[in-house]
C-alpha positions as CSV (number, residue, x, y, z in Angstrom):
1,M,104.9,84.3,97.8
2,L,103.1,87.4,99.1
3,G,101.0,89.5,96.8
4,K,100.7,93.3,97.1
5,L,98.2,96.1,97.4
6,V,98.0,98.5,94.5
7,L,96.2,101.8,95.1
8,I,94.8,103.8,92.2
9,I,94.6,107.4,93.1
10,G,93.6,110.6,91.2
11,P,91.3,113.5,91.2
12,S,87.6,113.2,90.4
13,G,86.9,113.0,86.7
14,V,90.3,111.7,85.7
15,G,89.0,108.3,84.7
16,K,89.9,106.0,87.6
17,S,86.7,104.0,87.5
18,V,86.9,103.4,83.7
19,I,90.6,102.2,84.2
20,L,89.6,99.8,86.9
21,K,86.7,98.4,84.9
22,S,89.2,97.7,82.1
23,L,91.7,96.1,84.5
24,R,88.9,93.8,85.8
25,K,88.3,92.6,82.3
26,Q,91.9,92.2,81.2
27,Y,93.3,90.8,84.4
28,P,90.8,88.4,86.0
29,D,93.4,87.1,88.5
30,L,93.5,90.5,90.3
31,H,91.4,91.0,93.3
32,F,89.2,94.1,93.6
33,P,88.0,94.5,97.2
34,R,84.5,95.5,98.2
35,S,84.0,98.6,100.4
36,A,81.9,98.7,103.5
37,T,79.2,101.4,103.3
38,T,76.4,102.8,105.3
39,R,74.5,104.1,102.3
40,E,71.3,102.6,101.1
41,R,71.4,99.8,98.5
42,R,70.3,101.1,95.1
43,E,67.7,99.3,93.1
44,G,69.2,96.3,91.3
45,E,72.5,96.6,93.2
46,G,74.2,93.4,94.3
47,D,76.9,92.6,96.8
48,D,79.8,92.6,94.3
49,L,81.1,96.2,95.0
50,Y,79.8,96.9,98.5
51,D,79.2,95.3,101.9
52,F,76.1,97.2,103.0
53,V,76.1,97.7,106.8
54,S,74.2,99.8,109.4
55,D,75.8,102.7,111.2
56,E,76.2,100.5,114.3
57,E,77.9,97.8,112.3
58,F,80.2,100.4,110.7
59,D,81.1,101.7,114.2
60,A,81.9,98.2,115.3
61,L,84.2,97.6,112.3
62,I,86.1,100.8,113.2
63,N,86.3,100.0,116.9
64,E,87.5,96.4,116.2
65,G,90.3,97.7,113.9
66,K,88.8,96.0,110.8
67,V,89.1,99.0,108.4
68,L,92.3,100.3,106.8
69,E,90.7,103.7,106.2
70,W,87.2,105.3,106.1
71,A,85.5,108.5,105.3
72,T,82.2,110.2,105.4
73,V,81.1,111.3,101.9
74,H,78.0,112.0,99.8
75,E,75.2,113.0,102.1
76,G,76.7,111.6,105.3
77,A,77.2,107.9,104.1
78,R,80.4,106.3,105.3
79,Y,82.7,104.2,103.2
80,G,85.6,102.1,104.4
81,T,88.3,99.7,103.1
82,L,87.9,96.4,104.9
83,I,91.1,94.7,106.0
84,E,89.5,91.3,105.4
85,E,89.0,92.2,101.7
86,I,92.7,93.0,101.4
87,T,95.2,91.0,103.5
88,P,94.0,87.4,103.1
89,F,94.3,87.8,99.3
90,I,97.8,89.3,99.6
91,D,98.7,86.4,101.9
92,H,97.6,84.0,99.0
93,G,99.9,85.8,96.5
94,K,97.2,88.0,94.9
95,T,97.6,91.5,93.7
96,V,94.8,93.6,95.2
97,V,93.8,96.7,93.3
98,R,91.9,99.4,95.1
99,E,90.7,102.8,94.0
100,V,91.0,105.4,96.9
101,D,90.8,109.1,97.2
102,V,93.8,111.1,98.4
103,Q,92.6,111.0,102.0
104,G,92.4,107.2,101.8
105,F,95.8,107.0,100.3
106,R,97.3,109.1,103.1
107,S,95.6,106.9,105.8
108,I,96.6,103.5,104.2
109,R,100.2,104.7,103.7
110,K,100.4,105.3,107.5
111,H,98.7,102.1,108.5
112,P,101.0,99.8,110.5
113,L,100.4,96.9,108.0
114,F,101.9,99.1,105.2
115,S,104.3,101.5,106.9
116,G,107.5,101.5,108.8
117,T,111.0,100.3,107.9
118,T,109.8,96.7,107.4
119,P,106.1,96.8,106.6
120,R,104.2,93.5,106.7
121,Y,102.7,94.1,103.3
122,I,103.9,95.7,100.0
123,M,101.9,98.7,98.8
124,E,102.4,100.4,95.5
125,S,100.5,103.5,94.3
126,V,99.6,104.8,90.9
127,F,98.4,108.4,90.5
128,I,96.3,109.0,87.4
129,L,96.9,112.5,86.0
130,P,94.8,114.4,83.5
131,E,96.5,115.8,80.3
132,N,96.0,119.2,81.8
133,R,94.1,120.9,84.6
134,E,91.5,122.4,82.3
135,Q,90.5,119.0,81.1
136,L,89.3,118.1,84.6
137,V,87.5,121.5,85.1
138,D,85.7,120.9,81.8
139,R,84.7,117.4,82.9
140,I,83.3,118.7,86.3
141,K,81.3,121.3,84.4
142,G,80.1,118.8,81.9
143,R,78.7,116.2,84.3
144,A,75.8,118.3,85.6
145,P,74.8,121.9,86.2
146,I,77.0,123.3,89.0
147,S,77.1,126.6,90.9
148,E,80.2,128.7,90.8
149,E,80.6,128.2,94.5
150,E,80.5,124.4,94.1
151,L,82.8,124.5,91.1
152,S,85.3,126.6,93.2
153,R,85.1,124.1,96.0
154,R,85.7,121.1,93.6
155,V,88.6,122.8,91.9
156,K,90.3,123.5,95.2
157,S,89.8,119.9,96.2
158,M,91.2,118.8,92.8
159,D,94.3,121.0,93.3
160,D,94.9,119.4,96.7
161,E,94.5,115.9,95.1
162,L,97.0,116.8,92.3
163,S,99.5,117.9,94.8
164,E,99.8,114.3,96.1
165,A,100.9,112.9,92.7
166,E,104.6,113.1,93.5
167,S,104.0,111.0,96.7
168,C,103.0,108.0,94.6
169,D,105.2,105.4,93.1
170,Y,104.0,106.0,89.6
171,Q,102.3,108.9,87.7
172,I,100.4,108.0,84.6
173,V,98.7,110.5,82.3
174,N,95.2,109.4,81.1
175,R,95.1,110.9,77.6
176,D,91.7,111.5,76.1
177,G,90.8,108.7,73.7
178,D,93.7,106.4,74.8
179,L,92.2,104.3,77.6
180,E,93.9,101.2,76.2
181,G,97.3,102.9,76.4
182,T,96.7,104.1,79.9
183,V,95.7,100.6,81.1
184,E,98.7,99.2,79.4
185,K,101.0,101.7,81.2
186,V,99.4,100.8,84.6
187,A,99.9,97.1,83.9
188,K,103.6,97.6,82.9
189,A,104.4,99.9,85.8
190,L,103.4,97.5,88.5
191,P,103.7,94.8,86.8
192,L,100.4,93.2,87.4
193,Q,100.2,89.4,87.9
């Protein structure tokens, strides 16, 4: 029996990372793939979340068709979703859970492995919503000092991300103080195996 890919999507600050951390604890049979990245390894960082590669190695991964999607983010570092971290696990009946941004979701949704009338693999998507827009704006402001220009840029990006919610299979509101309830709703919606 084939497994499936589950994408967790939502705007920055909505709580995706905390939800994934909780899913890891509660559902040890799920597979959480590593990302390839060109950024420097931080002190004390292992290989559990990232496959650290050089720019040349990242270029080779792209040219050889070994990434589902990739993007340049924070200070020019590139991050990518490795096919080898996804499809072999699906082939062995695993549910693979991956957090991606809206750009990554759009790319994976169009990838030949997951698109068309008879895609090779099943992909489901869960969009995590805030209780309200102001909640996210407050979280952005509360993380660190931020200029009005940067805040305006982030809010515009957030609005773009929120516009993608209806494209997802499920929309789940992450209510303040109810992480357990949110994780339970994600698990029930899919259902996770």
